[in-house]
C-alpha positions in Angstrom: 0.0 0.0 0.0 1.1 3.6 -0.6 2.2 5.4 2.6 -0.8 7.7 2.5 -3.2 4.8 2.7 -1.6 3.0 5.6 -3.6 2.9 8.8 -2.1 2.8 12.2 -3.3 2.7 15.8 -2.4 5.8 17.8 -4.7 5.5 20.8 -6.3 2.9 23.1 -9.1 3.1 25.6 -10.4 0.2 27.7 -12.9 -0.3 30.5 -13.0 -4.0 31.2 -14.2 -6.2 34.0 -10.6 -6.7 35.2 -9.1 -3.2 34.6 -9.6 0.4 33.5 -7.0 2.0 31.4 -4.2 0.4 29.3 -1.6 0.3 32.0 -3.7 -1.7 34.4 -5.3 -3.7 31.6 -1.8 -4.8 30.4 -0.9 -5.8 34.0 -4.2 -7.7 34.3 -3.5 -9.6 31.1 0.1 -10.4 32.1 -0.9 -11.5 35.6 -3.9 -13.5 34.4 -6.2 -11.4 36.6 -9.8 -12.4 36.2 -12.7 -9.9 36.2 -15.4 -12.5 36.8 -17.2 -12.1 40.0 -20.3 -13.5 41.8 -23.4 -11.1 41.6 -26.1 -11.5 44.2 -28.7 -9.9 41.9 -28.4 -12.8 39.5 -29.0 -15.3 42.3 -32.0 -13.2 43.6 -33.6 -13.3 40.2 -33.0 -17.1 39.9 -30.4 -17.1 37.1 -28.7 -20.4 36.6 -25.4 -18.5 35.9 -24.8 -16.2 38.8 -21.4 -14.8 37.8 -20.4 -12.2 35.3 -17.9 -9.6 34.3 -18.7 -6.0 35.2 -16.2 -3.1 35.3 -15.6 -1.9 38.9 -15.8 1.6 40.5 -17.5 3.2 37.4 -19.7 5.5 39.5 -16.5 7.1 40.7 -14.6 7.0 37.4 -17.4 8.5 35.4 -17.3 11.8 37.4 -13.8 12.4 36.0 -15.1 12.2 32.4 -18.7 13.4 32.3 -20.7 16.3 33.8 -24.0 15.7 35.6 -26.1 17.0 32.7 -24.3 14.6 30.3 -24.8 11.6 32.7 -28.5 12.4 32.9 -29.0 11.3 29.3 -26.8 8.2 29.4 -27.1 4.6 30.5 -24.3 2.2 31.4 -23.6 1.2 27.8 -23.1 4.8 26.8 -21.0 5.7 29.8 -18.7 2.8 29.2 -18.3 3.8 25.5 -17.6 7.5 26.5 -15.0 6.6 29.0 -13.1 4.3 26.7 -13.4 6.7 23.7 -12.2 9.7 25.7 -9.2 7.6 27.0 -8.3 6.6 23.4 -8.6 10.1 22.1 -6.3 11.5 24.9 -4.0 8.5 24.6 -3.4 9.5 21.0 -2.3 12.9 22.1 -5.5 14.7 20.8 -7.1 17.5 22.7 -10.6 17.3 24.0 -12.2 20.6 23.2 -14.5 22.2 25.7 -18.2 21.8 24.9 -18.8 25.5 24.4 -16.2 25.5 21.6 -17.6 25.8 18.0 -14.7 23.7 16.6 -15.6 20.5 14.7 -13.0 18.0 13.6 -14.4 17.2 10.1 -11.6 14.6 9.5 -12.5 12.5 12.5 -15.4 10.2 13.1 -16.5 7.1 14.9 -17.8 3.6 14.3 -18.6 2.6 17.9 -21.0 -0.3 18.2 -23.1 -2.2 20.7 -24.8 -5.6 20.7 -27.9 -4.9 22.8 -27.3 -1.5 24.2 -29.9 0.3 26.2 -31.9 -2.8 27.2 -31.6 -1.9 30.9 -33.2 1.5 30.4 -36.0 0.0 28.3 -36.7 -2.6 31.0 -36.4 -0.6 34.1 -37.9 2.7 33.0 -39.4 3.0 29.6 -41.7 -0.1 29.7 -42.9 0.1 33.3 -43.7 3.8 33.2 -45.4 3.5 29.8 -47.5 0.6 30.9 -48.4 2.4 34.1 -49.7 5.4 32.1 -46.9 7.6 33.3 -45.5 8.6 30.0 -45.2 12.2 31.2 -42.7 10.9 33.9 -40.3 9.4 31.4 -38.2 12.5 31.2 -36.8 14.5 28.2 -33.7 12.3 27.8 -35.5 8.9 27.3 -35.0 8.9 23.5 -31.3 9.7 24.0 -30.9 6.8 26.4 -32.6 4.1 24.3 -31.7 4.9 20.7 -29.2 2.5 19.3 -27.0 5.2 17.9 -26.8 6.9 21.3 -23.3 5.8 22.3 -21.5 6.9 19.1 -23.6 10.1 18.9 -22.8 11.0 22.5 -19.1 10.4 21.8 -19.3 12.7 18.7 -20.6 15.5 20.9 -18.0 14.9 23.6 -15.1 15.0 21.1 -16.5 17.3 18.4 -16.4 14.6 15.6 -17.6 15.8 12.2 -16.9 12.8 9.9 -19.0 9.6 9.8 -20.5 8.7 13.2 -22.2 5.3 13.3 -23.3 2.7 15.8 -23.0 -0.7 14.2 -24.6 -3.8 15.7 -23.5 -7.3 14.6 -23.9 -9.3 17.8 -20.5 -10.7 19.1 -18.8 -9.4 15.9 -19.7 -5.8 16.6 -16.4 -4.5 18.0 -14.2 -6.2 15.4 -16.5 -5.2 12.6 -16.3 -1.5 13.8 -12.5 -1.6 13.7 -12.6 -3.0 10.1 -15.1 -0.4 8.9 -13.1 2.4 10.4 -9.9 1.0 8.9 -11.5 0.9 5.4 -12.8 4.5 5.7 -9.3 5.8 6.5 -7.7 3.6 3.9 -10.0 5.0 1.2 -9.1 8.5 2.2 -12.6 9.5 3.5 -11.3 10.2 7.0 -8.0 10.8 8.8 -9.0 9.6 12.3 -11.7 7.2 13.5 -12.7 6.1 16.9 -13.5 2.4 16.6 -14.7 -0.4 18.9 -17.6 -1.5 20.9 -19.4 -1.2 24.3 -22.0 -3.2 26.2 -23.7 -2.3 29.4 -24.3 -4.9 32.2 -27.9 -5.8 32.9 -29.8 -8.9 34.0 -32.2 -8.0 31.2 -29.4 -8.3 28.6 -28.1 -11.5 30.1 -31.4 -13.2 30.8 -32.0 -14.5 27.3 -28.6 -16.2 27.2 -29.3 -17.8 30.6 -32.6 -19.1 29.2 -30.8 -20.5 26.2 -28.6 -22.5 28.6 -25.5 -21.2 26.9 -24.1 -19.7 30.1 -21.9 -21.7 32.5 -24.0 -22.6 35.5 -21.5 -24.9 37.2 -19.1 -22.4 38.7 -21.1 -20.0 40.8 -19.0 -20.7 43.8 -15.7 -20.3 42.0 -16.1 -17.3 39.7 -12.5 -16.9 38.5 -12.6 -20.5 37.2 -16.0 -20.0 35.4 -14.8 -18.9 32.0 -13.1 -21.9 30.4 -12.4 -21.5 26.6 -10.8 -24.5 25.0 -11.3 -26.6 28.1 -12.7 -30.1 28.3 -14.9 -28.9 31.2 -16.1 -25.8 29.5 -19.8 -25.5 30.2 -20.9 -22.3 28.5 -19.7 -18.7 28.3 -19.7 -16.1 31.1 -21.5 -12.8 30.3 -19.4 -9.6 30.4 -19.6 -5.9 29.8 -17.4 -2.8 29.3 -15.9 -1.1 26.3 -12.8 -1.3 24.1 -11.8 1.5 21.7 -9.0 2.1 19.3 -8.1 5.4 17.7 -7.2 4.6 14.1 -5.4 7.2 12.0 -3.8 7.5 8.6 0.0 7.1 8.8 0.3 10.5 7.0 -1.7 12.2 9.8 0.1 10.4 12.6 3.5 11.2 11.2 2.6 14.8 10.6 1.8 15.3 14.3 4.5 13.0 15.7 2.1 10.7 17.2 3.1 7.5 19.0 2.1 4.4 17.0 1.1 1.2 18.7 0.6 -1.0 15.6 -0.5 -1.0 12.0 -3.8 -2.4 10.7 -3.0 -4.5 7.6 -6.4 -5.7 6.6 -9.7 -7.2 7.6 -12.8 -9.0 6.3 -16.4 -9.3 7.3 -18.9 -11.7 5.9 -21.9 -13.9 6.7 -22.3 -17.7 6.3 -25.8 -17.3 5.0 -27.2 -19.8 7.6 -26.2 -22.6 5.3 -23.9 -25.7 5.7 -24.5 -25.9 9.4 -24.7 -22.1 10.0 -27.8 -20.7 11.7 -28.8 -17.8 13.9 -26.7 -19.3 16.7 -24.0 -21.4 14.9 -21.4 -20.4 12.4 -21.1 -21.8 8.9 -17.5 -23.1 9.0 -17.1 -22.3 5.3 -18.1 -18.7 6.0 -15.6 -18.5 8.9 -12.8 -19.9 6.7 -13.6 -17.5 3.9 -13.5 -14.6 6.3 -10.1 -15.5 7.7 -8.7 -16.0 4.2 -10.1 -12.7 3.1 -8.4 -10.8 5.9 -5.1 -12.5 5.3 -5.3 -11.8 1.6 -6.0 -8.1 2.2 -3.2 -7.9 4.7 -0.8 -9.3 2.1 0.8 -11.7 4.5 1.4 -15.5 4.4 -0.5 -17.7 6.9 2.9 -18.7 8.4 3.7 -15.1 9.2 0.9 -14.9 11.8 2.4 -15.3 15.3 -0.8 -15.3 17.4 -4.5 -15.8 17.0 -6.7 -14.0 19.5 -9.7 -16.1 18.9 -13.4 -15.7 19.5 -13.3 -18.8 21.7 -16.2 -18.4 24.1 -16.1 -21.7 26.1 -18.9 -23.4 24.2 -19.1 -26.4 21.8 -18.0 -24.0 19.0 -14.4 -23.7 20.3 -13.0 -26.9 18.7 -14.8 -26.1 15.5 -13.3 -22.6 15.5 -9.8 -23.9 15.9 -10.4 -26.4 13.1 -11.6 -23.6 10.8 -8.5 -21.6 11.6 -6.3 -24.6 10.6 -8.2 -25.2 7.4 -8.3 -21.5 6.5 -4.6 -21.0 7.0 -3.8 -24.5 5.5 -1.4 -25.2 8.4 -1.0 -28.4 10.3 -1.5 -28.2 14.1 2.2 -28.1 14.9 2.7 -25.1 12.7 -0.4 -23.1 13.8 0.0 -19.7 15.4 -0.2 -19.5 19.2 -3.8 -19.6 20.4 -5.3 -17.5 23.2 -8.7 -16.3 24.5 -9.0 -13.0 26.3 -12.6 -14.1 27.3 -11.0 -16.5 29.8 -10.2 -13.4 32.0 -13.1 -11.1 31.3 -16.0 -13.3 30.0 -17.9 -12.6 26.8 -18.6 -8.9 26.6 -21.0 -9.3 23.6 -20.9 -6.1 21.6 -17.8 -4.9 23.5 -15.9 -8.2 23.1 -14.2 -7.5 19.8 -13.1 -4.0 20.9 -11.7 -5.1 24.2 -9.9 -8.0 22.6 -8.5 -5.8 19.8 -7.1 -3.5 22.5 -5.5 -6.6 24.1 -4.0 -7.7 20.8 -2.5 -4.3 20.1 -1.0 -4.1 23.6 0.6 -7.5 23.1 2.2 -6.4 19.8 3.5 -3.1 21.3 4.8 -4.6 24.5 6.0 -7.9 23.2 4.1 -10.5 25.2 1.3 -13.1 24.8 -1.1 -13.4 27.6 -2.2 -16.8 28.8 -5.7 -18.4 28.5 -6.9 -19.3 32.0 -8.8 -22.4 33.0 -7.9 -24.7 30.1 -5.4 -27.0 31.8 -7.7 -29.8 30.7 -7.6 -29.1 27.0 -10.7 -30.2 25.1 -10.1 -33.7 23.6 -10.9 -32.4 20.1 -8.1 -29.9 20.6 -5.4 -32.3 21.7 -3.4 -32.0 18.5 -3.3 -28.2 19.0 -2.4 -28.4 22.7 1.2 -27.2 22.2 -0.1 -24.0 20.6 -2.4 -23.0 23.4 -0.7 -20.4 25.7 -1.6 -21.2 29.3 0.5 -18.6 31.1 1.9 -15.3 29.9 5.1 -15.5 27.8 7.4 -12.6 26.9 7.7 -12.6 23.1 9.5 -9.5 21.8 9.8 -11.0 18.4 6.0 -11.1 17.9 5.1 -9.3 14.6 1.5 -10.2 13.6 -1.7 -11.0 15.4 -5.0 -12.1 13.9 -8.1 -11.1 15.9 -11.4 -12.6 14.9 -15.0 -12.6 16.2 -17.9 -14.8 15.1 -21.4 -13.7 16.1 -25.0 -14.8 16.4 -26.6 -14.4 13.0 -23.7 -16.3 11.4 -21.7 -13.1 11.0 -17.9 -13.1 11.0 -15.0 -10.6 11.3 -11.2 -10.9 11.2 -8.6 -8.2 11.4 -4.9 -8.4 11.1 -2.6 -6.2 13.2 1.2 -5.9 12.7 3.9 -4.3 14.8 4.6 -1.0 13.3 7.7 -0.4 11.3 8.7 2.4 8.8 
């Protein structure tokens, strides 16, 4: 690619169940620190799964970022998105203009998605008051709190963004898809800077449907940090999570002109759908679609499969884990012993739904920049269908300064797929 079309990562923001901010998040990844905790509210409402990943101390943290009048029109999903986006913006060395300023950054935008979004506001306020005939008590900010585009729109106002501002929603693929869409916009010269990632609020109303589907782990309520078990023989379902992960993507030309620090380069990406055929459905991926998505990302990146050092997989701790690894092996046309190293960030934070891809992209970029590969917790008993890949699964963090390329993928409900390729930056 020509230098003016190269896209780099210059800022990161993360609010995860196990950490807030890149410094603490990196420490949490290195230490294998879990953010999964027991939640009494889930027991009180008779959930089978009573553990989950929720960022801590947000009520205190949010006061450092948002004024009372801004918080009035926001729910947890929007607050998480705003905190991570502001952190990414500032981490990139960009100035947050005061709200009274008339300045608009016409070259900067956002693709900042969510999976389910404002469900908690709808369930706790909008529906009960409407059904009780108390519409006049809903308040003037109700539409702002429940509209799907609220999190990206709010961030646009906080940062003065004047380019494309979109909230995408593609289930578990949302955050990864957002990064790819933002990358393409910059690559095509339609923006210079893009906020990209995903957020998801925590709510029993968001998590209840998954509990009813029996896809959540209900066997580890007394041992929360052991509950999220991707690639394990004793995996019994995923653990719900929440938070936000945001990247500031920028054209290399723009980043170089202002002397910005560069974390990594985005080489390419691909999104597709398996069409609910060949085993694919609303809740299961078509393996052919998964493989085509991976191959498409690798082809756009212009790298060879053997060049990929690490796969940060979707890997949720369900029956799909062995199928996913098999699809990676087929897509890359590599035998088990030559596969990239395999890891699942979800083992430490749970499955953050619309925020998962964003948080996991932040983890991947930090690993490239700092030269390490974090371990996947709770898979000492590797799934029997993954035995031939066991030597490629990273159980405890390893320093790996030679790491060059990470492939990050997400595969969501609706048979939708996304894969993005990051490389350590070099002139």
